C-alpha positions in Angstrom: -1.6 11.2 -45.8 -3.2 9.8 -43.0 -3.9 13.1 -41.2 -5.6 14.4 -44.7 -7.9 11.3 -44.3 -8.7 12.1 -40.9 -9.4 15.7 -42.0 -11.8 14.7 -44.8 -13.5 12.2 -42.2 -14.2 14.9 -39.9 -15.3 17.2 -42.2 -17.8 14.9 -43.8 -19.3 13.8 -40.2 -19.8 17.5 -39.5 -21.4 18.4 -42.9 -23.9 15.4 -42.2 -24.5 16.9 -38.9 -25.2 20.1 -40.7 -27.5 19.0 -43.3 -29.4 16.8 -40.7 -30.1 20.0 -38.8 -31.0 21.9 -41.8 -33.4 19.2 -42.9 -35.2 19.3 -39.5 -35.0 15.5 -39.0 -33.2 15.3 -35.8 -32.9 19.1 -34.4 -32.7 18.0 -30.8 -30.3 17.2 -28.0 -28.8 14.2 -30.0 -27.8 16.3 -33.2 -27.1 19.5 -31.5 -23.3 19.2 -30.4 -23.2 22.9 -29.5 -25.3 26.0 -29.1 -24.0 27.1 -32.5 -25.9 23.9 -34.0 -29.1 24.5 -32.3 -32.4 24.8 -34.5 -35.9 25.0 -33.7 -38.0 21.9 -33.7 -41.4 20.3 -33.5 -41.7 17.5 -31.1 -44.6 15.0 -31.6 -45.8 13.1 -28.5 -45.2 9.0 -29.8 -48.3 7.4 -30.5 -50.4 10.7 -31.4 -50.6 13.4 -33.9 -50.1 15.8 -31.0 -47.4 18.3 -31.6 -45.6 21.4 -30.0 -42.7 23.8 -31.0 -39.6 24.2 -29.5 -37.5 27.4 -29.6 -33.9 27.6 -29.2 -32.5 30.1 -26.4 -28.9 31.2 -27.0 -26.8 31.1 -23.8 -26.1 34.3 -22.5 -25.9 36.5 -19.4 -28.3 38.9 -18.1 -29.3 41.1 -15.0 -31.9 39.1 -13.3 -34.5 40.9 -11.1 -35.7 44.7 -11.3 -34.0 47.9 -10.6 -35.5 49.6 -7.3 -37.0 52.4 -9.4 -39.2 50.0 -11.9 -42.8 50.8 -11.6 -44.6 47.7 -9.4 -41.7 46.3 -8.2 -41.8 43.8 -5.3 -39.4 43.3 -2.6 -38.8 39.8 -4.0 -37.0 41.1 -7.1 -33.8 42.2 -5.7 -31.2 42.9 -5.4 -30.4 42.5 -9.3 -27.7 40.4 -9.9 -25.9 39.0 -13.1 -26.8 35.5 -14.1 -25.1 33.4 -17.0 -27.5 30.7 -18.4 -26.3 27.9 -20.7 -28.3 27.3 -24.2 -31.5 25.5 -24.1 -35.0 24.9 -26.0 -38.2 26.4 -24.5 -41.6 25.7 -25.7 -43.0 28.2 -27.9 -46.1 28.2 -26.3 -47.8 27.1 -23.1 -48.6 23.7 -22.7 -52.2 22.9 -24.1 -54.7 20.4 -23.0 -54.0 18.5 -26.3 -50.9 17.9 -24.9 -51.7 17.3 -21.2 -54.5 15.2 -21.9 -52.3 12.4 -23.2 -50.7 12.2 -19.9 -53.5 12.7 -17.5 -56.2 10.8 -19.5 -54.0 8.6 -21.7 -56.3 5.4 -20.9 -59.1 6.9 -22.5 -57.1 8.4 -25.4 -55.1 5.2 -26.4 -53.8 4.9 -30.0 -53.3 1.4 -31.3 -49.8 0.2 -30.5 -46.5 1.2 -32.4 -44.9 -1.3 -34.3 -41.6 0.5 -33.5 -39.6 -1.4 -30.7 -37.9 1.6 -29.6 -41.3 3.5 -29.4 -42.9 0.8 -27.4 -40.0 0.5 -25.0 -40.3 4.3 -24.4 -44.0 4.0 -24.1 -43.8 1.3 -21.5 -41.3 3.5 -19.6 -43.6 6.4 -19.7 -46.9 4.5 -18.7 -44.9 3.7 -15.6 -45.0 7.3 -14.4 -47.6 7.6 -12.0 -50.6 9.3 -13.7 -52.8 12.0 -12.3 -56.0 11.0 -10.0 -59.2 11.9 -11.4 -60.0 15.3 -10.7 -62.7 16.7 -8.3 -64.4 18.4 -10.8 -64.1 19.6 -14.4 -60.6 20.3 -14.9 -61.1 22.9 -17.5 -63.4 24.7 -15.5 -65.9 25.3 -18.3 -63.1 27.1 -20.4 -62.7 24.4 -22.9 -59.6 22.1 -23.9 -57.7 21.7 -27.1 -55.4 24.6 -27.9 -56.5 26.1 -24.2 -53.7 26.3 -21.8 -53.7 24.1 -18.9 -54.8 25.6 -15.6 -55.0 24.5 -12.2 -52.4 21.7 -12.1 -49.9 21.4 -9.2 -46.2 22.0 -9.4 -46.2 18.4 -8.6 -48.3 17.4 -11.7 -46.3 19.7 -14.0 -43.1 18.1 -12.8 -44.7 14.4 -13.6 -45.7 15.5 -16.9 -42.0 16.7 -17.8 -41.1 13.1 -16.6 -43.7 11.3 -18.6 -42.6 13.4 -21.5 -39.1 12.7 -21.0 -39.8 8.9 -21.0 -42.0 9.1 -24.1 -39.9 10.9 -26.4 -36.5 9.8 -25.0 -35.5 13.6 -24.7 -34.9 15.5 -21.3 -37.7 18.1 -20.6 -38.4 19.8 -17.4 -39.7 22.8 -16.0 -37.7 26.2 -16.6 -35.6 27.5 -13.4 -36.8 30.9 -12.6 -33.6 32.1 -13.8 -34.3 30.3 -17.3 -37.6 31.6 -17.6 -36.8 35.3 -17.0 -34.0 35.4 -19.3 -36.3 33.8 -22.0 -39.1 36.0 -21.3 -36.7 39.4 -21.4 -35.1 38.1 -24.9 -32.5 40.4 -24.4 -34.6 43.3 -22.8 -33.7 45.5 -19.8 -37.0 46.6 -19.8 -40.1 46.0 -17.3 -41.7 43.8 -20.2 -40.0 42.4 -23.1 -41.2 45.0 -25.6 -40.2 47.9 -23.1 -41.6 49.9 -20.3 -44.8 51.1 -21.6 -47.4 48.9 -20.3 -50.0 50.4 -22.7 -48.6 48.2 -25.6 -49.1 45.3 -23.4 -52.4 44.3 -24.7 -50.6 43.5 -28.0 -48.5 41.0 -26.3 -50.3 39.4 -23.3 -53.9 38.3 -22.0 -54.3 40.0 -18.8 -57.3 41.8 -16.7 -57.8 44.6 -19.1 -58.6 42.5 -22.3 -59.4 38.8 -21.2 -63.1 39.2 -20.5 -62.4 36.9 -17.3 -60.7 33.8 -19.0 -57.9 32.1 -20.3 -57.6 32.1 -24.2 -55.9 29.6 -26.7 -52.3 29.8 -27.1 -50.2 31.9 -29.5 -52.9 34.6 -30.0 -50.7 37.6 -29.2 -47.5 38.7 -30.5 -44.3 37.0 -29.4 -41.3 38.4 -27.8 -37.8 39.0 -29.7 -37.0 35.4 -29.5 -40.2 34.2 -30.6 -42.1 33.0 -27.7 -45.8 33.3 -27.3 -47.6 34.6 -24.0 -44.5 34.9 -21.6 -46.6 37.7 -20.3 -50.1 36.8 -19.1 -52.7 34.2 -20.3 -51.7 31.9 -17.7 -49.2 32.1 -14.9 -46.4 29.6 -15.3 -44.6 27.3 -12.7 -41.1 27.2 -12.6 -38.6 24.4 -11.3 -37.7 26.3 -8.0 -39.0 26.6 -4.6 -39.8 30.1 -3.5 -37.9 32.0 -1.3 -38.5 35.9 -1.1 -34.8 36.5 -0.4 -33.4 34.1 -2.5 -31.5 36.6 -4.7 -29.7 37.8 -1.4 -27.9 34.4 -1.2 -26.4 34.3 -4.7 -22.8 34.9 -5.4 -21.8 37.5 -7.8 -22.1 36.1 -11.5 -23.9 33.1 -10.7 -24.1 30.6 -13.4 -27.7 28.8 -13.9 -28.9 29.3 -10.3 -31.8 27.7 -8.8 -33.6 27.0 -5.4 -34.4 23.1 -5.8 -37.7 21.9 -4.8 -38.4 20.0 -1.9 -41.1 17.6 -0.3 -43.3 20.4 0.5 -46.3 21.4 -1.3 -45.8 25.0 -1.1 -44.4 27.6 -1.9 -43.1 27.1 -5.4 -42.3 29.8 -8.0 -44.7 31.3 -10.5 -43.8 33.7 -13.2 -45.5 35.7 -16.2 -48.7 36.9 -14.7 -52.1 35.7 -16.2 -55.4 36.4 -17.7 -56.6 37.4 -13.9 -53.9 39.7 -13.0 -53.3 43.8 -13.6 -50.3 44.6 -15.6 -47.4 45.1 -13.0 -47.7 41.3 -12.3 -46.8 40.7 -15.9 -43.7 42.2 -15.8 -40.4 40.0 -16.6 -38.9 40.3 -12.9 -42.5 39.7 -11.2 -42.4 36.6 -8.9 -45.2 34.8 -7.5 -45.3 32.2 -4.9 -48.1 29.1 -4.7 -50.3 29.0 -1.9 -52.3 26.4 0.0 -55.5 28.5 -0.8 -55.1 27.3 -4.4 -56.8 24.1 -3.3 -59.2 25.6 -0.5 -62.2 24.1 -2.0 -60.6 20.3 -2.2 -62.7 18.3 0.4 -60.0 15.5 0.3 -57.8 14.7 3.3 -55.1 14.8 2.3 -55.7 17.3 -0.5 -54.8 16.2 -4.2 -51.3 16.4 -5.2 -52.1 16.7 -8.8 -55.1 19.2 -9.1 -55.6 22.6 -7.6 -59.4 23.9 -7.2 -58.5 27.5 -7.1 -55.8 28.2 -9.3 -57.4 28.9 -12.4 -54.7 31.2 -13.4 -51.6 28.6 -13.3 -50.2 26.6 -16.2 -46.8 25.7 -17.6 -44.4 25.3 -20.5 -41.3 23.0 -20.8 -37.7 23.4 -21.5 -35.0 20.7 -23.1 -31.7 21.7 -22.1 -29.0 21.3 -24.6 -26.6 19.8 -21.5 -28.3 19.6 -18.6 -26.5 21.0 -15.5 -25.3 18.9 -12.7 -27.8 19.6 -9.8 -30.6 19.0 -12.0 -29.6 15.5 -13.3 -32.2 12.7 -12.1 -34.4 15.6 -10.5 -37.9 14.3 -9.9 -40.5 15.6 -7.7 -40.1 14.6 -4.0 -44.0 15.4 -3.2 -46.3 12.7 -2.1 -50.0 12.3 -0.6 -48.3 12.4 2.8 -46.1 15.7 2.1 -46.6 18.7 4.2 -47.7 22.0 3.2 
């Protein structure tokens, strides 16, 4: 009899969790106990009406990097190696100015204080995160804000935004690792692009040199990949969590699980993926890698130069991920960059 009661109780709990997921009330880390329970959800930045969508990415494995025969391949894309990726959520679209401005310029955009004690506590913790210093010039470079993707911010700034967002929402947000990014971009495909090998189809999915008219565009205007992610190819190239090393793949063991090259106190180089509105088609391939450069701040007259804003990286933005279960080597990770950090 006791065993029967426990069985009924456990079944009821699972039913309630499932109902919560179906209703969309708590489709987040707190309610998803397994990858099978993960659903898409919309996050609202507390104290604002700013929202962004998160897409569940299933756990799995794939061949990271590109085959030797792939057109446009770079030497840093090999050797190909199998990687296993745990489940996570990824932002459906790139971070926009609507979202980032709440972090960078929160004092000008403050909303009336929430009456919710938990929300107030989270807001206080979030506001304790160091905020960006004022930019040297127009941070949007004349391209506009709103639903335009954030551009020309540093790797440190992107990481600090994620830390602020985590404090603000009570959920862990961070940059994707290179492995997570490529896995999500491919969406199960083994081809050069998520939609195949024919670059002539790229204009349906991406803004790049052939169709962008020399500017980034509002997010989500092209076709998504098979997993529902927009602008993984083109529009703005996207920061990944990793430091960049040309030979990183050759250092990995066979069948690596969630590999990452942890960022250091050095400002450069860090990894960038996806290509941009200012790149030709080969730079938009799923396996293409790019390293950040000091030249991205060459017009910054400050000494030391800003750790928040680039002056010459109008093609760089980012998106966030939310792990189902954070991997051990990333727990508590935060940017180590300071004003005294070496290049």
